[in-house]
Structure formats: structure tokens, C-alpha cells
MARDREN-448890 format. One record per residue: residue number from 1; residue in three letters; x, y, z of N, C-alpha, C, CB in turn. Coordinates in Angstrom, 3 decimals. Glycine has a CB too. Example, Ala and Ser with C-alpha at 12.3 -4.5 7.8 and 13.67 -1.06 7.14 Angstrom:
# residues 2
n	res	nu	nv	nw	cau	cav	caw	cu	cv	cw	cbu	cbv	cbw
1	ALA	13.190	-5.690	7.800	12.300	-4.500	7.800	13.200	-3.300	7.800	11.308	-4.473	9.046
2	SER	12.850	-2.250	7.080	13.670	-1.060	7.140	12.900	0.030	7.870	14.084	-0.598	5.725
***
This chain:
# residues 151
n	res	nu	nv	nw	cau	cav	caw	cu	cv	cw	cbu	cbv	cbw
1	MET	0.827	-1.193	0.000	0.000	0.000	0.000	0.873	1.259	0.000	-0.942	-0.003	1.213
2	LYS	1.961	1.226	0.770	2.854	2.369	0.838	3.460	2.667	-0.543	3.966	2.114	1.872
3	THR	3.858	1.611	-1.250	4.411	1.767	-2.592	3.379	2.385	-3.523	4.884	0.416	-3.144
4	PHE	2.142	1.928	-3.423	1.068	2.465	-4.259	0.868	3.953	-3.981	-0.245	1.693	-4.016
5	LEU	0.852	4.349	-2.711	0.654	5.752	-2.355	1.814	6.619	-2.851	0.499	5.897	-0.835
6	LEU	3.027	6.094	-2.766	4.182	6.823	-3.297	4.068	6.976	-4.817	5.498	6.097	-2.927
7	TYR	3.655	5.912	-5.464	3.457	5.946	-6.907	2.400	6.986	-7.259	3.049	4.554	-7.438
8	LEU	1.286	6.968	-6.541	0.180	7.901	-6.778	0.641	9.341	-6.544	-1.025	7.565	-5.860
9	ALA	1.393	9.569	-5.488	1.907	10.913	-5.195	2.833	11.385	-6.318	2.657	10.928	-3.838
10	GLY	3.682	10.493	-6.801	4.574	10.830	-7.905	3.812	11.163	-9.172	5.527	9.691	-8.170
11	LEU	2.780	10.402	-9.438	1.951	10.631	-10.622	1.257	11.989	-10.533	0.907	9.506	-10.779
12	LEU	0.726	12.300	-9.386	0.060	13.594	-9.185	1.057	14.743	-9.324	-0.617	13.644	-7.797
13	ALA	2.238	14.595	-8.765	3.261	15.637	-8.882	3.628	15.852	-10.344	4.518	15.265	-8.062
14	PHE	3.768	14.762	-11.087	4.096	14.876	-12.512	2.983	15.609	-13.251	4.324	13.479	-13.137
15	ALA	1.735	15.272	-12.964	0.593	15.898	-13.632	0.560	17.395	-13.361	-0.719	15.250	-13.174
16	VAL	0.892	17.787	-12.158	0.876	19.205	-11.798	2.061	19.940	-12.416	0.890	19.371	-10.273
17	LEU	3.217	19.298	-12.435	4.428	19.957	-12.903	4.644	19.857	-14.412	5.605	19.380	-12.199
18	ALA	4.022	18.889	-15.048	4.212	18.713	-16.490	3.632	19.912	-17.234	3.551	17.395	-16.980
19	PRO	4.386	20.450	-18.178	3.870	21.611	-18.906	2.695	21.214	-19.804	4.989	22.256	-19.747
20	ALA	1.742	22.110	-19.892	0.611	21.884	-20.787	1.101	22.108	-22.221	-0.602	22.834	-20.438
21	ALA	0.339	21.639	-23.170	0.703	21.828	-24.568	0.736	23.321	-24.886	-0.290	21.087	-25.503
22	GLU	1.705	23.711	-25.700	1.815	25.114	-26.100	0.684	25.479	-27.040	3.171	25.390	-26.766
23	VAL	0.224	26.718	-26.941	-0.795	27.224	-27.847	-0.160	27.371	-29.240	-1.384	28.595	-27.334
24	ILE	-0.913	26.971	-30.256	-0.428	27.046	-31.640	-1.453	27.837	-32.451	-0.200	25.604	-32.256
25	ASN	-0.971	28.691	-33.317	-1.826	29.515	-34.169	-2.325	28.668	-35.349	-1.055	30.783	-34.677
26	VAL	-3.534	28.153	-35.219	-4.142	27.325	-36.265	-5.550	27.842	-36.566	-4.187	25.824	-35.834
27	ASP	-6.052	27.485	-37.740	-7.432	27.844	-38.065	-8.383	26.817	-37.459	-7.635	27.937	-39.602
28	LYS	-9.667	26.954	-37.740	-10.666	26.063	-37.116	-10.484	24.601	-37.516	-12.071	26.515	-37.490
29	ASN	-9.746	24.339	-38.596	-9.477	22.964	-39.033	-8.126	22.445	-38.540	-9.527	22.884	-40.548
30	GLY	-7.441	23.245	-37.729	-6.143	22.830	-37.208	-4.975	23.096	-38.144	-6.182	21.387	-36.890
31	LEU	-5.214	23.882	-39.205	-4.178	24.169	-40.195	-3.307	25.334	-39.728	-4.812	24.486	-41.568
32	ALA	-2.003	25.114	-39.727	-1.043	26.143	-39.312	-0.571	26.950	-40.519	0.166	25.502	-38.592
33	LEU	-0.086	28.144	-40.257	0.514	29.030	-41.270	-0.425	29.312	-42.449	1.804	28.415	-41.792
34	GLN	-1.721	29.256	-42.185	-2.719	29.539	-43.235	-2.484	28.674	-44.480	-2.678	31.035	-43.624
35	GLY	-1.899	27.495	-44.250	-1.661	26.570	-45.358	-0.360	26.803	-46.098	-2.778	26.654	-46.321
36	TYR	0.461	27.710	-45.613	1.749	27.961	-46.267	2.794	26.965	-45.775	2.225	29.410	-46.004
37	ASP	3.758	26.718	-46.627	4.807	25.726	-46.409	5.902	26.305	-45.507	5.407	25.261	-47.760
38	PRO	6.089	25.778	-44.285	7.114	26.339	-43.405	8.544	26.138	-43.929	6.992	25.720	-42.035
39	VAL	8.785	25.072	-44.645	10.129	24.796	-45.166	10.503	25.801	-46.258	10.209	23.355	-45.717
40	ALA	9.520	26.230	-47.039	9.785	27.161	-48.137	10.377	28.483	-47.654	8.508	27.428	-48.906
41	TYR	10.019	28.911	-46.460	10.606	30.147	-45.928	12.133	30.019	-45.853	10.019	30.469	-44.522
42	PHE	12.611	28.831	-45.556	14.048	28.583	-45.442	14.684	28.336	-46.811	14.305	27.387	-44.523
43	THR	14.015	27.536	-47.646	14.624	27.119	-48.913	14.395	28.110	-50.047	14.087	25.775	-49.316
44	ASP	13.209	28.736	-50.074	12.862	29.651	-51.167	12.971	31.114	-50.742	11.447	29.364	-51.664
45	GLY	13.040	31.364	-49.439	13.142	32.732	-48.945	11.866	33.532	-49.095	14.241	33.435	-49.648
46	LYS	10.737	32.836	-49.222	9.454	33.528	-49.371	8.327	32.576	-48.985	9.263	34.050	-50.831
47	PRO	7.141	33.136	-48.716	6.004	32.264	-48.430	5.526	31.571	-49.705	4.854	33.067	-47.794
48	VAL	5.322	30.264	-49.611	4.834	29.465	-50.735	3.643	28.657	-50.215	5.973	28.520	-51.331
49	LYS	2.542	28.725	-50.928	1.345	27.998	-50.508	1.607	26.497	-50.566	0.131	28.373	-51.395
50	GLY	1.211	25.811	-49.507	1.332	24.366	-49.474	0.147	23.713	-50.163	1.448	23.872	-48.039
51	SER	0.191	22.411	-50.275	-0.861	21.645	-50.928	-1.456	20.643	-49.942	-0.315	20.921	-52.180
52	PRO	-2.787	20.454	-49.980	-3.396	19.426	-49.133	-2.858	18.023	-49.452	-4.917	19.448	-49.300
53	GLN	-2.207	17.872	-50.592	-1.620	16.585	-50.990	-0.416	16.235	-50.106	-1.194	16.625	-52.478
54	PHE	0.266	17.254	-49.572	1.463	17.038	-48.762	1.251	17.660	-47.381	2.724	17.642	-49.456
55	THR	0.893	16.847	-46.402	0.644	17.371	-45.055	1.392	16.557	-44.007	-0.861	17.369	-44.746
56	ALA	1.654	17.210	-42.892	2.247	16.550	-41.732	1.696	17.224	-40.482	3.818	16.613	-41.770
57	SER	1.584	16.441	-39.423	1.127	16.988	-38.144	2.305	17.103	-37.202	0.017	16.106	-37.521
58	TYR	2.285	18.186	-36.424	3.333	18.412	-35.426	2.744	19.256	-34.311	4.590	19.107	-36.056
59	LYS	2.875	18.773	-33.074	2.358	19.461	-31.890	0.878	19.827	-32.037	3.176	20.719	-31.622
60	GLY	0.123	18.948	-32.670	-1.313	19.164	-32.784	-1.736	20.075	-33.921	-1.817	19.717	-31.524
61	ALA	-0.803	20.528	-34.730	-1.120	21.393	-35.873	-0.834	20.639	-37.164	-0.302	22.721	-35.820
62	THR	-1.579	20.955	-38.200	-1.352	20.369	-39.519	-0.639	21.394	-40.387	-2.694	19.915	-40.179
63	TYR	0.450	20.964	-40.995	1.208	21.817	-41.910	1.060	21.274	-43.321	2.709	21.894	-41.501
64	GLN	1.017	22.184	-44.283	0.974	21.792	-45.695	2.283	22.199	-46.359	-0.245	22.443	-46.428
65	PHE	2.660	21.440	-47.381	3.939	21.654	-48.049	3.745	21.738	-49.551	4.926	20.534	-47.704
66	ALA	4.660	22.446	-50.200	4.608	22.614	-51.646	5.075	21.367	-52.383	5.447	23.800	-52.060
67	SER	5.817	20.493	-51.687	6.358	19.307	-52.346	6.556	18.185	-51.339	7.685	19.633	-53.048
68	ALA	6.701	16.977	-51.861	6.998	15.822	-51.010	8.363	16.008	-50.340	6.973	14.504	-51.839
69	GLU	9.302	16.628	-51.053	10.636	16.867	-50.496	10.560	17.782	-49.266	11.559	17.490	-51.566
70	HIS	9.766	18.844	-49.354	9.616	19.750	-48.208	8.942	19.038	-47.037	8.800	20.996	-48.609
71	LYS	7.962	18.220	-47.339	7.296	17.452	-46.279	8.326	16.560	-45.573	6.124	16.588	-46.866
72	GLN	9.154	15.896	-46.350	10.175	15.004	-45.789	11.182	15.791	-44.937	10.912	14.251	-46.923
73	GLN	11.591	16.964	-45.419	12.522	17.791	-44.651	11.898	18.167	-43.303	12.907	19.066	-45.449
74	PHE	10.631	18.559	-43.328	9.942	18.947	-42.093	9.847	17.770	-41.137	8.540	19.487	-42.404
75	GLU	9.465	16.620	-41.666	9.298	15.440	-40.806	10.625	14.992	-40.186	8.688	14.287	-41.609
76	SER	11.730	15.233	-40.880	13.018	14.803	-40.333	13.592	15.830	-39.348	14.013	14.561	-41.468
77	SER	13.050	17.051	-39.350	13.573	18.085	-38.453	12.493	19.127	-38.150	14.815	18.766	-39.076
78	SER	11.365	18.680	-37.611	10.201	19.552	-37.387	10.516	20.761	-36.523	9.088	18.766	-36.746
79	ALA	11.273	20.569	-35.456	11.577	21.679	-34.543	12.338	22.796	-35.257	12.395	21.174	-33.344
80	LYS	13.136	22.449	-36.249	13.887	23.463	-36.995	12.956	24.332	-37.823	14.929	22.802	-37.903
81	TYR	11.948	23.729	-38.428	11.096	24.434	-39.381	9.821	25.024	-38.783	10.729	23.510	-40.479
82	GLU	9.441	24.578	-37.587	8.188	25.095	-37.026	8.315	26.597	-36.791	7.829	24.364	-35.699
83	PRO	7.243	27.345	-37.010	7.310	28.782	-36.734	7.486	29.024	-35.233	6.035	29.497	-37.251
84	GLN	8.272	30.025	-34.907	8.509	30.371	-33.510	7.268	31.004	-32.898	9.706	31.321	-33.384
85	PHE	7.198	30.982	-31.599	6.109	31.590	-30.835	4.755	31.026	-31.265	6.124	33.117	-31.007
86	GLY	4.753	29.716	-31.530	3.510	29.031	-31.875	2.894	29.495	-33.178	2.524	29.210	-30.784
87	GLY	3.665	30.200	-33.995	3.118	30.739	-35.246	2.382	32.051	-35.041	2.183	29.733	-35.879
88	PHE	2.508	32.618	-33.847	1.935	33.938	-33.579	2.992	35.006	-33.858	1.418	34.039	-32.105
89	CYS	2.578	36.245	-33.823	3.430	37.390	-34.120	4.593	37.509	-33.140	2.610	38.664	-34.101
90	GLY	5.806	37.602	-33.668	6.998	37.756	-32.845	7.015	39.077	-32.088	8.232	37.646	-33.702
91	TYR	6.615	40.167	-32.759	6.600	41.458	-32.063	5.578	41.437	-30.930	6.282	42.606	-33.050
92	ALA	4.404	40.892	-31.173	3.388	40.808	-30.117	3.942	40.016	-28.924	2.081	40.141	-30.658
93	ALA	4.639	38.918	-29.199	5.229	38.128	-28.110	6.233	38.971	-27.328	5.915	36.856	-28.666
94	SER	6.938	39.873	-28.008	7.931	40.709	-27.325	7.282	41.716	-26.384	8.787	41.442	-28.344
95	ILE	5.999	42.017	-26.622	5.270	42.920	-25.711	4.234	42.131	-24.902	4.571	44.065	-26.511
96	ASN	4.472	40.817	-24.823	3.685	39.914	-23.971	2.226	39.777	-24.402	3.733	40.398	-22.550
97	LYS	2.018	39.653	-25.711	0.670	39.456	-26.256	0.713	38.368	-27.325	0.105	40.786	-26.846
98	LEU	-0.458	37.826	-27.627	-0.602	36.905	-28.761	-1.357	37.645	-29.857	-1.353	35.575	-28.345
99	ALA	-0.861	37.570	-31.078	-1.537	38.192	-32.219	-1.352	37.298	-33.437	-0.985	39.631	-32.492
100	PRO	-2.351	37.284	-34.330	-2.232	36.489	-35.559	-1.141	37.070	-36.463	-3.590	36.442	-36.315
101	ILE	-0.891	36.405	-37.561	0.186	36.817	-38.467	-0.338	36.986	-39.883	1.331	35.793	-38.449
102	GLU	0.440	37.715	-40.673	0.271	37.754	-42.124	1.525	37.090	-42.673	0.070	39.249	-42.689
103	VAL	1.330	36.089	-43.528	2.437	35.217	-43.931	3.576	35.926	-44.661	1.913	34.134	-44.802
104	GLN	3.316	37.087	-45.247	4.382	37.769	-45.992	5.327	38.565	-45.094	3.774	38.694	-47.020
105	TYR	4.966	38.764	-43.817	5.841	39.478	-42.890	6.597	38.461	-42.045	5.028	40.456	-41.987
106	PHE	7.779	38.093	-42.507	8.551	37.030	-41.864	10.031	37.319	-41.982	8.225	35.662	-42.482
107	GLN	10.801	36.597	-41.198	12.237	36.527	-41.412	12.732	35.222	-40.805	12.972	37.764	-40.791
108	VAL	13.799	34.715	-41.380	14.498	33.577	-40.795	15.681	34.196	-40.068	14.949	32.488	-41.893
109	LEU	15.620	34.136	-38.742	16.604	34.794	-37.889	17.246	33.734	-36.998	15.947	35.933	-37.032
110	HIS	18.549	33.606	-37.075	19.267	32.574	-36.302	18.645	31.205	-36.549	19.247	32.905	-34.782
111	ASP	18.318	30.942	-37.806	17.732	29.659	-38.224	16.367	29.404	-37.573	18.687	28.513	-37.880
112	ARG	15.640	30.477	-37.284	14.306	30.388	-36.684	13.331	31.190	-37.545	14.311	30.914	-35.203
113	LEU	12.172	30.605	-37.833	11.138	31.294	-38.615	10.301	32.153	-37.681	10.236	30.276	-39.383
114	ILE	10.346	33.464	-37.900	9.588	34.410	-37.080	8.678	35.201	-37.993	10.532	35.357	-36.272
115	LEU	7.407	35.211	-37.632	6.399	35.905	-38.428	5.869	37.106	-37.660	5.246	34.954	-38.806
116	GLN	5.280	38.043	-38.395	4.741	39.257	-37.780	3.272	39.435	-38.151	5.555	40.494	-38.213
117	HIS	2.594	40.220	-37.337	1.154	40.460	-37.496	0.848	41.266	-38.757	0.602	41.191	-36.272
118	ASN	1.613	42.317	-38.997	1.356	43.195	-40.141	2.589	44.078	-40.353	0.064	44.071	-39.912
119	GLU	2.482	45.038	-41.253	3.628	45.891	-41.566	4.059	46.719	-40.352	3.292	46.817	-42.738
120	LYS	3.104	47.195	-39.578	3.436	47.989	-38.386	4.260	47.144	-37.401	2.136	48.516	-37.697
121	ALA	3.818	45.927	-37.131	4.558	45.035	-36.228	5.939	44.741	-36.802	3.779	43.713	-35.996
122	TRP	6.017	44.538	-38.118	7.290	44.286	-38.795	8.273	45.425	-38.523	7.072	44.116	-40.316
123	LYS	7.793	46.654	-38.694	8.655	47.828	-38.491	9.066	47.967	-37.029	7.939	49.107	-38.955
124	LEU	8.126	47.767	-36.109	8.444	47.862	-34.683	9.451	46.779	-34.277	7.157	47.739	-33.836
125	TRP	9.274	45.575	-34.797	10.203	44.470	-34.521	11.609	44.851	-34.977	9.738	43.165	-35.230
126	HIS	11.698	45.459	-36.158	13.004	45.770	-36.747	13.674	46.999	-36.147	12.853	45.969	-38.219
127	GLN	13.028	47.696	-35.226	13.691	48.790	-34.516	14.739	48.239	-33.550	12.656	49.649	-33.754
128	ASP	14.538	46.991	-33.099	15.502	46.346	-32.195	15.309	44.830	-32.282	15.321	46.851	-30.711
129	VAL	15.738	44.244	-33.376	15.504	42.825	-33.634	16.000	41.943	-32.492	16.180	42.414	-34.928
130	GLU	17.254	42.089	-32.118	17.817	41.216	-31.084	17.157	41.444	-29.723	19.324	41.441	-30.970
131	GLY	16.911	42.697	-29.373	16.244	43.009	-28.112	14.821	42.464	-28.080	16.228	44.516	-27.883
132	ASN	14.103	42.621	-29.201	12.732	42.113	-29.268	12.703	40.589	-29.234	12.039	42.620	-30.535
133	LEU	13.676	39.955	-29.876	13.749	38.494	-29.845	13.981	38.016	-28.409	14.879	37.980	-30.781
134	LYS	14.868	38.681	-27.714	15.165	38.317	-26.319	13.896	38.457	-25.463	16.315	39.214	-25.745
135	LYS	13.153	39.556	-25.646	11.913	39.771	-24.874	10.865	38.715	-25.235	11.344	41.196	-25.135
136	ALA	10.716	38.433	-26.528	9.729	37.437	-26.970	10.066	36.061	-26.396	9.674	37.372	-28.519
137	ASP	11.345	35.693	-26.441	11.770	34.408	-25.873	11.474	34.342	-24.375	13.271	34.183	-26.123
138	ALA	11.693	35.449	-23.670	11.446	35.478	-22.222	9.947	35.396	-21.918	12.043	36.759	-21.601
139	ASN	9.127	36.013	-22.756	7.676	36.022	-22.531	7.002	34.721	-22.960	7.046	37.182	-23.275
140	TRP	7.602	34.000	-23.898	6.927	32.857	-24.511	6.503	31.760	-23.530	7.818	32.263	-25.538
141	PRO	7.310	31.363	-22.557	6.851	30.288	-21.664	5.486	30.580	-21.019	7.883	30.057	-20.572
142	THR	5.245	31.810	-20.620	3.951	32.175	-20.026	2.892	32.356	-21.106	4.082	33.465	-19.192
143	LEU	3.235	33.072	-22.178	2.280	33.293	-23.278	1.809	31.981	-23.878	2.909	34.160	-24.371
144	SER	2.709	31.011	-23.977	2.392	29.742	-24.649	1.303	28.966	-23.935	3.632	28.883	-24.756
145	GLN	1.010	29.332	-22.698	-0.023	28.626	-21.938	-1.368	29.342	-22.005	0.406	28.475	-20.486
146	GLN	-1.433	30.481	-22.710	-2.690	31.232	-22.821	-3.572	30.625	-23.896	-2.417	32.718	-23.134
147	LYS	-4.841	31.006	-23.839	-5.762	30.621	-24.912	-5.509	31.554	-26.091	-7.269	30.690	-24.440
148	PRO	-5.634	31.030	-27.315	-5.400	31.900	-28.477	-6.470	32.979	-28.569	-5.371	31.073	-29.776
149	PRO	-6.100	34.132	-29.138	-7.087	35.206	-29.295	-8.180	34.758	-30.274	-6.402	36.523	-29.798
150	ALA	-9.393	35.261	-30.069	-10.495	34.932	-30.988	-10.192	35.536	-32.344	-11.870	35.452	-30.446
151	SER	-10.442	34.752	-33.392	-10.139	35.278	-34.726	-11.350	35.889	-35.367	-9.591	34.192	-35.617
***
């Protein structure tokens, strides 16, 4: 009985201490990046629409890819290609908020895909890229546990 109670206590402690799943910016169908190919940002340097023919799931989100090759690259290194800050706006994360993104406002920074809400957020982010990245990274652990904003 003592062993069982210790086991139960350990299980409860794990449940309390285990991090909840991070919030991910997806549409009502669970599609991330509005259907754009996350690998293309790295390989093509621009947003490229993915195809429903090439999909992969990661952290509860569905990603679409422009090609089977991009899908394979993502599946072999998902953490490298996933958008930072759950696919939410990097500038918003730097000011401790969650905001949706527009796929054309992006940059690959230190091998990380960072997207922005709009042109204004893009400009504000670029006033201090490294400082804003540091703030966004510091805010993300708490922000990642919030509910996504209503779209």
C-alpha cells in the first residue's frame, strides 16, 4: 500500500508539474501558417502555398507543403522548421501578447522562422531585432499557456 501511495503521489506531482501543450496559431481545421509551407521560408526565402496533398502533423497542428521533399525535410527536423512563438506574431510576443500573423511578414533569424502580425509590427520588430527576440523568448513560456485570441 505504501508503494502504491508513493506511486500515486509521484503521478500527481508529474501531472501538476508537467507543462501543458503550447498554444499554436491554427485555423478552425487545425491548419497552421494559413496553409503555407514552413520549409519554403528557409529554402525559397518567401512564403509558398502548401498543398493538401502534402501534409504533416506536429504538436497538434497540420502543416501543408509545396512538395513531397519539403514534407520530408519537415518530418526529419520539425523543430527546426516550425514557426517560432507558436506561429503567432513575434513582435506581439515581445510585448507579452498573442496576435495572428500575415504570412508575408517574416524573417528567418538565427535559423528560426519568425512571423509578424502586419507591416506595423514588422517595423516595430526591426527597430531592435535582437532586443525584441530576447523579450519574446522570455515572454513565450507564459504566453504559450494562454488561450489563443479569438479570430
